FILUM-248155 format. One record per atom (N, C-alpha, C, O): residue in three letters; chain; x, y, z. Coordinates in Angstrom, 1 decimal, padded with zeros to 4 digits, always signed. Layout:
N
{ALA,A,{X,Y,Z}}
...
//
This chain:
83
{MET,A,{-013.9,+010.3,-072.1}}
{MET,A,{-014.4,+009.4,-071.1}}
{MET,A,{-013.2,+008.3,-070.9}}
{MET,A,{-012.7,+008.1,-069.8}}
{ALA,A,{-013.0,+007.7,-071.9}}
{ALA,A,{-012.2,+006.5,-072.0}}
{ALA,A,{-010.8,+006.9,-071.5}}
{ALA,A,{-010.2,+006.0,-070.8}}
{GLU,A,{-010.1,+008.1,-071.7}}
{GLU,A,{-008.8,+008.6,-071.3}}
{GLU,A,{-009.0,+008.9,-069.7}}
{GLU,A,{-008.1,+008.6,-069.0}}
{GLU,A,{-010.1,+009.4,-069.3}}
{GLU,A,{-010.4,+009.7,-067.9}}
{GLU,A,{-010.5,+008.5,-067.1}}
{GLU,A,{-010.0,+008.5,-066.0}}
{LEU,A,{-011.0,+007.5,-067.5}}
{LEU,A,{-011.2,+006.2,-067.0}}
{LEU,A,{-010.0,+005.6,-066.8}}
{LEU,A,{-009.7,+005.2,-065.6}}
{ARG,A,{-009.2,+005.5,-067.9}}
{ARG,A,{-007.9,+004.8,-067.9}}
{ARG,A,{-006.9,+005.6,-066.9}}
{ARG,A,{-006.0,+004.9,-066.4}}
{SER,A,{-007.0,+006.8,-066.7}}
{SER,A,{-006.1,+007.7,-065.7}}
{SER,A,{-006.5,+007.2,-064.5}}
{SER,A,{-005.7,+006.9,-063.7}}
{THR,A,{-007.9,+007.1,-064.1}}
{THR,A,{-008.4,+006.6,-063.0}}
{THR,A,{-007.9,+005.4,-062.4}}
{THR,A,{-007.5,+005.2,-061.3}}
{VAL,A,{-008.1,+004.5,-063.4}}
{VAL,A,{-007.5,+003.2,-063.1}}
{VAL,A,{-006.0,+002.9,-062.8}}
{VAL,A,{-005.7,+002.1,-062.0}}
{ILE,A,{-005.1,+003.8,-063.5}}
{ILE,A,{-003.8,+003.8,-063.4}}
{ILE,A,{-003.5,+004.5,-062.0}}
{ILE,A,{-002.6,+004.1,-061.2}}
{ARG,A,{-004.2,+005.5,-061.8}}
{ARG,A,{-003.9,+006.2,-060.2}}
{ARG,A,{-004.2,+005.3,-059.3}}
{ARG,A,{-003.5,+005.1,-058.4}}
{LEU,A,{-005.4,+004.5,-059.5}}
{LEU,A,{-005.6,+003.6,-058.2}}
{LEU,A,{-004.5,+002.3,-058.2}}
{LEU,A,{-004.1,+001.8,-057.2}}
{LEU,A,{-004.1,+001.9,-059.6}}
{LEU,A,{-003.0,+001.1,-059.6}}
{LEU,A,{-001.8,+001.5,-058.8}}
{LEU,A,{-001.3,+000.7,-058.0}}
{GLY,A,{-001.4,+002.8,-059.0}}
{GLY,A,{-000.3,+003.4,-058.1}}
{GLY,A,{-000.7,+003.2,-056.6}}
{GLY,A,{+000.2,+003.0,-055.8}}
{ALA,A,{-001.7,+003.3,-056.3}}
{ALA,A,{-002.1,+003.0,-054.7}}
{ALA,A,{-001.6,+001.7,-054.2}}
{ALA,A,{-001.0,+001.5,-053.1}}
{VAL,A,{-002.0,+000.7,-055.1}}
{VAL,A,{-001.8,-000.8,-055.0}}
{VAL,A,{-000.3,-001.2,-055.1}}
{VAL,A,{+000.3,-001.9,-054.4}}
{ALA,A,{+000.2,-000.7,-056.1}}
{ALA,A,{+001.6,-001.0,-056.5}}
{ALA,A,{+002.5,+000.3,-056.5}}
{ALA,A,{+002.9,+000.7,-057.6}}
{PRO,A,{+002.9,+000.9,-055.4}}
{PRO,A,{+003.6,+002.2,-055.5}}
{PRO,A,{+004.9,+002.0,-056.0}}
{PRO,A,{+005.6,+003.0,-056.4}}
{GLU,A,{+005.4,+001.0,-056.2}}
{GLU,A,{+006.9,+000.9,-056.7}}
{GLU,A,{+006.7,+000.8,-058.3}}
{GLU,A,{+007.7,+001.0,-059.0}}
{ALA,A,{+005.7,+000.5,-058.8}}
{ALA,A,{+005.7,+000.2,-060.2}}
{ALA,A,{+005.7,+001.6,-061.0}}
{ALA,A,{+005.3,+002.6,-060.5}}
{ASP,A,{+006.3,+001.4,-062.2}}
{ASP,A,{+006.6,+002.4,-063.3}}
{ASP,A,{+005.2,+002.5,-064.1}}
{ASP,A,{+005.1,+001.8,-065.1}}
{LEU,A,{+004.4,+003.2,-063.7}}
{LEU,A,{+003.1,+003.3,-064.2}}
{LEU,A,{+002.9,+003.7,-065.7}}
{LEU,A,{+001.9,+003.4,-066.3}}
{ALA,A,{+004.2,+004.4,-066.3}}
{ALA,A,{+004.2,+004.9,-067.4}}
{ALA,A,{+004.6,+003.7,-068.4}}
{ALA,A,{+004.6,+003.9,-069.6}}
{THR,A,{+004.9,+002.7,-068.0}}
{THR,A,{+005.3,+001.5,-068.9}}
{THR,A,{+004.2,+000.4,-069.1}}
{THR,A,{+004.3,-000.7,-069.7}}
{ILE,A,{+003.2,+000.8,-068.4}}
{ILE,A,{+002.2,-000.3,-068.3}}
{ILE,A,{+001.6,-000.6,-069.7}}
{ILE,A,{+001.3,+000.3,-070.4}}
{SER,A,{+001.5,-001.9,-070.1}}
{SER,A,{+001.0,-002.4,-071.3}}
{SER,A,{-000.5,-002.7,-071.2}}
{SER,A,{-000.7,-003.5,-070.2}}
{GLY,A,{-001.5,-002.3,-072.0}}
{GLY,A,{-002.6,-002.6,-071.9}}
{GLY,A,{-003.2,-004.1,-072.0}}
{GLY,A,{-004.2,-004.5,-071.5}}
{SER,A,{-002.3,-004.7,-072.7}}
{SER,A,{-002.8,-006.1,-072.9}}
{SER,A,{-002.0,-007.2,-072.2}}
{SER,A,{-002.2,-008.4,-072.4}}
{VAL,A,{-001.3,-006.8,-071.4}}
{VAL,A,{-000.6,-007.8,-070.4}}
{VAL,A,{-001.1,-008.0,-069.2}}
{VAL,A,{-001.5,-006.9,-068.7}}
{ASP,A,{-001.2,-008.9,-068.6}}
{ASP,A,{-001.6,-009.4,-067.2}}
{ASP,A,{-001.1,-008.2,-066.2}}
{ASP,A,{+000.1,-007.9,-066.1}}
{LEU,A,{-001.9,-007.7,-065.7}}
{LEU,A,{-001.2,-006.6,-064.5}}
{LEU,A,{-000.3,-007.3,-063.3}}
{LEU,A,{+000.6,-006.7,-062.7}}
{ARG,A,{-000.7,-008.5,-063.1}}
{ARG,A,{-000.1,-009.3,-062.1}}
{ARG,A,{+001.4,-009.6,-062.3}}
{ARG,A,{+002.4,-009.6,-061.5}}
{ASP,A,{+001.4,-009.9,-063.9}}
{ASP,A,{+002.8,-010.1,-064.2}}
{ASP,A,{+003.6,-008.9,-064.5}}
{ASP,A,{+004.8,-009.0,-064.2}}
{GLN,A,{+003.0,-007.9,-064.9}}
{GLN,A,{+003.6,-006.6,-065.2}}
{GLN,A,{+004.1,-006.0,-064.0}}
{GLN,A,{+005.2,-005.5,-063.9}}
{LEU,A,{+003.1,-006.0,-062.9}}
{LEU,A,{+003.6,-005.1,-061.8}}
{LEU,A,{+004.0,-006.1,-060.6}}
{LEU,A,{+004.2,-005.6,-059.5}}
{ASP,A,{+004.2,-007.4,-060.7}}
{ASP,A,{+004.6,-008.3,-059.9}}
{ASP,A,{+003.6,-007.9,-058.5}}
{ASP,A,{+004.1,-007.6,-057.4}}
{ILE,A,{+002.5,-008.0,-058.8}}
{ILE,A,{+001.4,-008.0,-057.8}}
{ILE,A,{+000.6,-009.4,-057.7}}
{ILE,A,{+000.5,-010.1,-058.6}}
{ASP,A,{+000.1,-009.7,-056.5}}
{ASP,A,{-000.6,-011.0,-056.4}}
{ASP,A,{-002.1,-010.8,-056.4}}
{ASP,A,{-002.6,-009.6,-056.5}}
{SER,A,{-002.8,-011.9,-056.2}}
{SER,A,{-004.2,-011.8,-056.4}}
{SER,A,{-004.9,-010.9,-055.4}}
{SER,A,{-005.9,-010.3,-055.8}}
{ILE,A,{-004.5,-010.8,-054.2}}
{ILE,A,{-004.7,-010.1,-053.3}}
{ILE,A,{-004.8,-008.6,-053.6}}
{ILE,A,{-005.8,-007.9,-053.5}}
{ASP,A,{-003.6,-008.2,-054.1}}
{ASP,A,{-003.4,-006.9,-054.6}}
{ASP,A,{-004.5,-006.5,-055.9}}
{ASP,A,{-005.2,-005.5,-055.8}}
{LEU,A,{-004.6,-007.4,-056.8}}
{LEU,A,{-005.5,-007.3,-057.7}}
{LEU,A,{-007.0,-007.0,-057.1}}
{LEU,A,{-007.7,-006.2,-057.6}}
{LEU,A,{-007.3,-007.9,-056.0}}
{LEU,A,{-008.6,-007.8,-055.5}}
{LEU,A,{-008.7,-006.2,-054.7}}
{LEU,A,{-009.8,-005.6,-054.6}}
{ASN,A,{-007.5,-005.8,-054.2}}
{ASN,A,{-007.7,-004.5,-053.4}}
{ASN,A,{-007.8,-003.3,-054.7}}
{ASN,A,{-008.3,-002.2,-054.4}}
{LEU,A,{-007.4,-003.6,-055.9}}
{LEU,A,{-007.6,-002.8,-056.9}}
{LEU,A,{-009.0,-002.8,-057.4}}
{LEU,A,{-009.7,-001.8,-057.5}}
{ILE,A,{-009.5,-004.0,-057.6}}
{ILE,A,{-010.9,-004.2,-057.8}}
{ILE,A,{-012.0,-003.3,-056.7}}
{ILE,A,{-012.9,-002.7,-057.0}}
{VAL,A,{-011.6,-003.6,-055.5}}
{VAL,A,{-012.5,-002.9,-054.5}}
{VAL,A,{-012.1,-001.4,-054.7}}
{VAL,A,{-013.1,-000.6,-054.8}}
{SER,A,{-010.9,-000.8,-054.7}}
{SER,A,{-010.7,+000.7,-055.0}}
{SER,A,{-011.4,+001.1,-056.3}}
{SER,A,{-011.9,+002.2,-056.3}}
{VAL,A,{-011.7,+000.3,-057.4}}
{VAL,A,{-012.2,+000.8,-058.4}}
{VAL,A,{-013.7,+000.8,-058.1}}
{VAL,A,{-014.5,+001.7,-058.5}}
{HIS,A,{-014.2,-000.2,-057.5}}
{HIS,A,{-015.7,-000.1,-057.0}}
{HIS,A,{-016.1,+001.2,-056.2}}
{HIS,A,{-017.1,+001.9,-056.5}}
{ARG,A,{-015.1,+001.4,-055.2}}
{ARG,A,{-015.3,+002.5,-054.3}}
{ARG,A,{-015.2,+003.8,-055.2}}
{ARG,A,{-016.2,+004.6,-055.2}}
{GLU,A,{-014.3,+004.1,-055.9}}
{GLU,A,{-014.0,+005.4,-056.7}}
{GLU,A,{-015.3,+005.5,-057.8}}
{GLU,A,{-016.0,+006.5,-057.8}}
{LEU,A,{-015.6,+004.5,-058.6}}
{LEU,A,{-016.6,+004.7,-059.5}}
{LEU,A,{-017.9,+004.1,-059.3}}
{LEU,A,{-018.8,+004.3,-060.1}}
{GLY,A,{-018.1,+003.4,-058.2}}
{GLY,A,{-019.4,+002.9,-057.9}}
{GLY,A,{-019.8,+001.8,-058.9}}
{GLY,A,{-021.0,+001.7,-059.2}}
{VAL,A,{-019.0,+001.2,-059.3}}
{VAL,A,{-019.5,+000.1,-060.2}}
{VAL,A,{-019.4,-001.3,-059.4}}
{VAL,A,{-018.3,-001.8,-059.0}}
{ASP,A,{-020.5,-001.9,-059.5}}
{ASP,A,{-020.6,-003.3,-059.0}}
{ASP,A,{-019.6,-004.2,-059.8}}
{ASP,A,{-019.7,-004.3,-061.1}}
{ILE,A,{-018.7,-004.9,-059.2}}
{ILE,A,{-018.2,-006.0,-060.0}}
{ILE,A,{-018.3,-007.4,-059.4}}
{ILE,A,{-017.6,-007.8,-058.5}}
{PRO,A,{-019.1,-008.1,-060.0}}
{PRO,A,{-019.3,-009.6,-059.4}}
{PRO,A,{-017.9,-010.4,-059.5}}
{PRO,A,{-016.9,-010.1,-060.2}}
{GLU,A,{-017.9,-011.2,-058.6}}
{GLU,A,{-016.7,-012.2,-058.7}}
{GLU,A,{-016.5,-012.8,-060.0}}
{GLU,A,{-015.4,-013.0,-060.5}}
{ARG,A,{-017.6,-013.2,-060.5}}
{ARG,A,{-017.6,-014.0,-061.9}}
{ARG,A,{-017.0,-013.2,-063.0}}
{ARG,A,{-016.7,-013.8,-064.0}}
{ASP,A,{-016.8,-011.9,-062.9}}
{ASP,A,{-016.3,-011.0,-063.8}}
{ASP,A,{-014.9,-010.7,-063.6}}
{ASP,A,{-014.3,-010.0,-064.5}}
{TYR,A,{-014.2,-011.1,-062.6}}
{TYR,A,{-012.8,-010.7,-062.2}}
{TYR,A,{-011.9,-010.9,-063.4}}
{TYR,A,{-011.2,-010.0,-063.7}}
{GLY,A,{-012.0,-012.1,-064.2}}
{GLY,A,{-011.2,-012.5,-065.2}}
{GLY,A,{-011.1,-011.6,-066.5}}
{GLY,A,{-010.3,-011.7,-067.4}}
{ASN,A,{-012.1,-010.5,-066.4}}
{ASN,A,{-012.2,-009.4,-067.4}}
{ASN,A,{-011.3,-008.3,-067.1}}
{ASN,A,{-011.1,-007.4,-067.9}}
{LEU,A,{-010.7,-008.4,-065.8}}
{LEU,A,{-010.1,-007.2,-065.1}}
{LEU,A,{-008.6,-007.4,-065.1}}
{LEU,A,{-007.9,-006.6,-064.5}}
{VAL,A,{-008.1,-008.5,-065.6}}
{VAL,A,{-006.6,-008.7,-065.3}}
{VAL,A,{-005.7,-007.8,-066.2}}
{VAL,A,{-004.6,-007.5,-065.7}}
{THR,A,{-006.1,-007.3,-067.2}}
{THR,A,{-005.3,-006.3,-068.0}}
{THR,A,{-006.2,-004.9,-067.9}}
{THR,A,{-007.4,-004.8,-067.5}}
{LEU,A,{-005.2,-003.9,-068.2}}
{LEU,A,{-005.5,-002.5,-068.2}}
{LEU,A,{-006.7,-002.4,-069.2}}
{LEU,A,{-007.7,-001.9,-068.8}}
{ASP,A,{-006.4,-002.8,-070.5}}
{ASP,A,{-007.4,-002.6,-071.5}}
{ASP,A,{-008.5,-003.4,-071.3}}
{ASP,A,{-009.5,-002.9,-071.7}}
{GLY,A,{-008.7,-004.6,-070.7}}
{GLY,A,{-009.8,-005.4,-070.2}}
{GLY,A,{-010.5,-004.6,-069.1}}
{GLY,A,{-011.7,-004.3,-069.2}}
{MET,A,{-009.8,-004.2,-068.2}}
{MET,A,{-010.6,-003.5,-067.0}}
{MET,A,{-011.2,-002.2,-067.5}}
{MET,A,{-012.4,-002.0,-067.2}}
{CYS,A,{-010.5,-001.4,-068.3}}
{CYS,A,{-011.1,-000.2,-068.8}}
{CYS,A,{-012.4,-000.5,-069.7}}
{CYS,A,{-013.5,+000.1,-069.4}}
{ALA,A,{-012.3,-001.4,-070.8}}
{ALA,A,{-013.4,-001.9,-071.5}}
{ALA,A,{-014.5,-002.2,-070.8}}
{ALA,A,{-015.7,-001.7,-071.0}}
{TYR,A,{-014.3,-003.1,-069.7}}
{TYR,A,{-015.3,-003.5,-068.8}}
{TYR,A,{-015.9,-002.4,-068.1}}
{TYR,A,{-017.1,-002.4,-068.1}}
{LEU,A,{-015.2,-001.6,-067.6}}
{LEU,A,{-015.7,-000.5,-066.7}}
{LEU,A,{-016.5,+000.5,-067.6}}
{LEU,A,{-017.5,+001.0,-067.1}}
{ALA,A,{-016.1,+000.8,-068.8}}
{ALA,A,{-017.0,+001.8,-069.7}}
{ALA,A,{-018.0,+001.1,-070.0}}
{ALA,A,{-019.0,+001.8,-069.9}}
{ALA,A,{-018.2,-000.1,-070.4}}
{ALA,A,{-019.4,-000.9,-070.5}}
{ALA,A,{-020.5,-000.7,-069.2}}
{ALA,A,{-021.6,-000.3,-069.3}}
{LYS,A,{-019.8,-001.0,-068.2}}
{LYS,A,{-020.7,-001.0,-067.0}}
{LYS,A,{-021.1,+000.4,-066.7}}
{LYS,A,{-022.3,+000.5,-066.4}}
{LEU,A,{-020.4,+001.4,-066.8}}
{LEU,A,{-020.7,+002.9,-066.8}}
{LEU,A,{-021.7,+003.3,-067.7}}
{LEU,A,{-022.6,+004.2,-067.4}}
{ALA,A,{-021.8,+002.7,-068.9}}
{ALA,A,{-022.6,+003.1,-069.8}}
{ALA,A,{-023.9,+002.4,-069.8}}
{ALA,A,{-024.8,+002.6,-070.6}}
{GLY,A,{-024.0,+001.5,-068.9}}
{GLY,A,{-025.2,+000.8,-068.7}}
{GLY,A,{-025.3,-000.7,-069.4}}
{GLY,A,{-026.3,-001.4,-069.2}}
{LYS,A,{-024.3,-000.8,-070.1}}
{LYS,A,{-024.4,-002.1,-071.0}}
{LYS,A,{-024.0,-003.5,-070.3}}
{LYS,A,{-024.3,-004.6,-070.7}}
{GLY,A,{-023.3,-003.2,-069.1}}
{GLY,A,{-022.8,-004.6,-068.3}}
{GLY,A,{-023.9,-005.1,-067.3}}
{GLY,A,{-023.7,-006.1,-066.7}}
//
């Protein structure tokens, strides 16, 4: 499940930042810094994740979603019913 979730997030990142080299993304570094995306792009990613996975993400939780690892952990918890 974790790898499938990570693959989904990376695929959605590719739609938000098509010029990015997705193979080099570090899980622990802020996506905005790595991919040179702005807050609107990050919001577009969050909306895409919501649509794709059906996970409600309240604005207060956006800070948990700025890294790939953080986003995947957050989504895994939500999908498991723990969030």
